C-alpha positions as CSV (number, residue, x, y, z in Angstrom):
1,M,19.9,15.5,15.0
2,T,17.3,16.7,17.4
3,D,13.7,17.5,16.7
4,G,13.5,20.8,14.9
5,E,16.8,20.3,13.1
6,W,16.5,19.0,9.6
7,R,18.5,18.5,6.4
8,I,17.2,20.3,3.4
9,D,15.4,17.3,2.0
10,E,13.6,16.9,5.3
11,L,12.8,20.6,5.5
12,A,11.4,20.5,1.9
13,Q,9.2,17.5,2.7
14,K,7.8,19.2,5.8
15,A,7.0,22.4,3.8
16,G,5.5,20.4,0.9
17,L,8.1,21.6,-1.5
18,T,10.7,20.0,-3.7
19,V,14.3,20.2,-2.7
20,D,15.1,22.2,-5.9
21,T,12.4,24.8,-5.0
22,T,13.7,25.1,-1.5
23,R,17.3,25.5,-2.8
24,Y,16.0,28.1,-5.2
25,Y,14.4,30.2,-2.4
26,S,17.6,29.9,-0.5
27,R,19.7,31.2,-3.5
28,E,17.3,34.1,-3.9
29,G,17.9,35.2,-0.3
30,L,14.5,34.2,1.0
31,L,15.9,31.8,3.6
32,R,18.7,32.6,5.9
33,P,21.7,30.2,5.7
34,P,21.5,26.9,7.6
35,V,23.6,26.0,10.6
36,K,26.7,23.9,9.9
37,Q,27.1,20.8,12.1
38,G,30.0,18.7,10.9
39,R,29.2,17.7,7.3
40,N,25.5,18.6,7.7
41,R,23.7,21.9,7.1
42,L,20.7,21.9,9.3
43,Y,17.5,23.9,9.2
44,C,15.2,24.7,12.1
45,A,11.6,25.6,12.9
46,D,12.2,29.2,11.9
47,H,13.2,28.1,8.4
48,L,10.1,26.0,8.1
49,E,7.8,28.9,9.3
50,R,9.4,31.2,6.8
51,L,9.0,28.7,4.0
52,E,5.3,28.3,4.9
53,R,4.9,32.1,4.8
54,I,6.6,32.2,1.4
55,C,4.2,29.5,0.1
56,E,1.2,31.5,1.4
57,L,2.4,34.7,-0.4
58,R,3.2,32.8,-3.6
59,A,-0.3,31.4,-3.6
60,Q,-1.5,35.0,-3.6
61,R,0.7,35.6,-6.6
62,F,3.2,37.9,-5.0
63,S,6.5,38.3,-6.9
64,L,9.6,36.9,-5.2
65,A,10.9,40.5,-4.8
66,A,7.8,41.5,-2.9
67,I,7.8,38.3,-0.8
68,K,11.4,39.0,0.2
69,A,10.5,42.5,1.3
70,I,7.5,41.4,3.2
71,V,9.1,38.5,5.1
72,D,12.3,40.5,5.8
73,V,10.4,43.4,7.4
74,D,8.2,40.9,9.3
75,R,5.5,43.4,9.8
76,P,2.1,41.6,10.1
77,G,-0.5,42.9,7.7
78,L,2.0,44.4,5.3
79,E,0.8,42.2,2.4
80,G,-2.7,43.7,2.8
81,L,-1.3,46.8,1.0
82,F,-0.6,44.6,-2.1
83,T,-3.2,41.9,-2.1
84,T,-5.5,41.9,-5.1
85,T,-8.7,40.1,-5.9
86,G,-10.5,39.0,-9.1
87,R,-9.2,38.0,-12.4
88,E,-5.6,38.4,-13.6
89,Y,-4.6,39.7,-17.0
90,S,-1.6,39.8,-19.3
91,L,-0.9,43.2,-20.9
92,A,-2.7,42.0,-24.2
93,E,-5.7,40.8,-22.2
94,L,-5.9,44.0,-20.2
95,T,-5.7,46.1,-23.4
96,E,-8.5,44.1,-25.0
97,R,-10.7,44.2,-21.9
98,A,-10.3,48.0,-21.5
99,E,-11.1,48.4,-25.2
100,L,-8.2,50.8,-25.8
101,E,-5.6,50.9,-28.6
102,P,-2.3,49.2,-27.7
103,E,-0.5,52.4,-28.7
104,L,-2.3,54.5,-26.1
105,V,-1.8,51.8,-23.5
106,E,1.9,51.8,-24.2
107,E,2.0,55.6,-23.7
108,L,0.2,55.3,-20.4
109,R,2.8,52.6,-19.4
110,A,5.6,55.0,-20.4
111,I,4.4,57.8,-18.2
112,G,3.9,55.5,-15.2
113,L,0.1,55.7,-15.1
114,L,-0.1,52.0,-15.8
115,P,2.9,50.6,-13.9
116,D,4.4,47.2,-14.4
117,P,2.9,44.7,-11.9
118,A,6.4,43.9,-10.7
119,D,6.7,47.5,-9.5
120,F,4.0,46.8,-6.8
121,G,4.8,43.2,-6.0
122,G,2.6,41.4,-8.5
123,D,3.1,39.3,-11.6
124,A,-0.1,40.2,-13.5
125,Y,-2.5,43.0,-14.0
126,D,-5.9,42.9,-12.3
127,E,-9.3,44.6,-12.1
128,T,-7.8,47.8,-10.6
129,D,-5.8,48.2,-13.8
130,V,-8.9,47.5,-15.9
131,A,-10.8,50.2,-14.0
132,V,-8.1,52.9,-14.6
133,L,-8.0,52.2,-18.3
134,R,-11.8,52.3,-18.5
135,A,-11.6,55.7,-16.8
136,V,-9.2,56.8,-19.5
137,G,-11.8,55.6,-22.1
138,E,-14.5,57.6,-20.3
139,L,-12.4,60.7,-20.5
140,R,-11.9,60.2,-24.2
141,S,-15.6,59.7,-24.7
142,I,-16.4,63.1,-23.2
143,G,-14.0,65.0,-25.4
144,M,-10.4,64.6,-24.1
145,T,-7.9,63.8,-26.8
146,D,-5.2,61.2,-26.3
147,A,-2.6,63.9,-26.0
148,V,-4.5,65.6,-23.2
149,V,-5.1,62.3,-21.4
150,V,-1.4,61.4,-21.5
151,A,-0.4,64.9,-20.4
152,L,-3.0,64.8,-17.5
153,G,-1.7,61.4,-16.5
154,R,1.9,62.5,-16.5
155,I,1.0,65.5,-14.2
156,Y,-0.8,63.3,-11.7
157,V,1.8,60.6,-11.7
158,E,4.7,63.0,-11.2
159,H,3.0,64.9,-8.4
160,L,1.5,61.9,-6.6
161,V,4.9,60.2,-6.5
162,A,6.4,63.3,-5.0
163,L,3.6,63.5,-2.5
164,Q,4.0,59.8,-1.5
165,H,7.7,60.3,-1.0
166,D,6.9,63.2,1.3
167,V,4.4,61.0,3.3
168,L,6.9,58.2,3.6
169,D,9.6,60.7,4.8
170,M,7.2,62.0,7.4
171,L,6.3,58.6,8.7
172,S,9.9,57.6,8.8
173,G,10.7,60.6,10.9
174,N,12.9,62.3,8.3
175,V,10.8,65.4,8.1
176,D,10.8,66.1,11.8
177,P,13.8,64.4,13.5
178,G,12.4,65.4,16.9
179,W,9.5,62.9,16.6
180,D,9.6,60.0,19.0
181,R,11.1,57.1,17.1
182,E,9.3,54.4,19.1
183,E,6.0,56.1,18.6
184,L,6.6,56.2,14.8
185,V,7.5,52.5,14.7
186,A,4.3,51.8,16.6
187,I,2.3,53.9,14.2
188,Q,3.9,52.1,11.2
189,G,3.0,48.8,12.7
190,N,-0.6,49.8,13.4
191,L,-1.0,51.1,9.8
192,T,0.3,48.0,8.1
193,A,-1.7,45.7,10.5
194,N,-4.9,47.6,9.5
195,A,-4.1,47.8,5.8
196,P,-7.7,46.8,4.7
197,R,-9.0,49.8,6.6
198,L,-6.1,52.1,5.7
199,M,-6.5,52.0,1.9
200,P,-10.2,53.0,1.7
201,A,-9.7,55.8,4.3
202,I,-6.7,57.2,2.3
203,D,-8.7,56.9,-0.9
204,Q,-11.6,58.8,0.6
205,L,-9.2,61.5,1.9
206,L,-7.5,62.0,-1.4
207,S,-10.8,61.9,-3.3
208,Y,-12.2,64.6,-1.1
209,I,-9.2,66.9,-1.4
210,H,-9.2,66.4,-5.2
211,Q,-12.9,67.1,-5.6
212,R,-12.9,70.2,-3.4
213,T,-9.7,71.6,-5.0
214,L,-11.1,70.9,-8.5
215,Q,-14.4,72.7,-7.6
216,R,-12.6,75.7,-6.2
217,L,-10.1,76.0,-9.1
218,T,-12.9,75.6,-11.7
219,L,-15.0,78.3,-10.0
220,E,-11.9,80.6,-9.9
221,A,-11.3,80.0,-13.6
222,A,-14.9,80.7,-14.5
223,R,-14.8,84.0,-12.5
224,E,-11.6,85.1,-14.2
225,S,-13.1,84.2,-17.6
226,G,-16.2,86.2,-16.9
227,T,-14.1,89.2,-15.8
228,E,-12.0,89.1,-19.0
229,Q,-15.2,89.1,-21.1
230,Q,-16.6,92.2,-19.4
């Protein structure tokens, strides 16, 4: 064997993992198959680099499904769209911290307003989820009933999911097949590489559109109401 060609036990040692863990990652499709040389199955520097990448993402508490997607795409910065900070919570801990009834939280989960962490590459809830549940609590405190909150959440989830699919179709070139494919790939790479800047900018854009639209529609409703009373 030459330098850079290792048996699985040697690869595991270099990566700081057990052989069982290395085999597990291989079974889950996170590692490409080794090269057969006689009776040996040998791994190379690419396998080691991928294992080190997997370990980095596991340390950030990404799920295996998310890790596989990230390392398969091999697009630097993609994990920045998923990385979370702060404390992590189980569903029971999240419910207690948000000070909401478990029944209401389950309704919010059912409509997709509080998605399962596995849906976005995680294995626990975080402060972002706490914040949205506290926003629900705030809406209740100013007069919204649980039924209205759930109906409102369902509307936003359904329409935002449709909107996001449209955005992804656009960036994939499915909306306008005449777009330059290489340019789109370059744009996708730039967006993922700058994920920490992308998310706040998108949040600001959506917040602005939402605020201005809500103001306009509220004013229109008030005018219509005034006209009806005359």
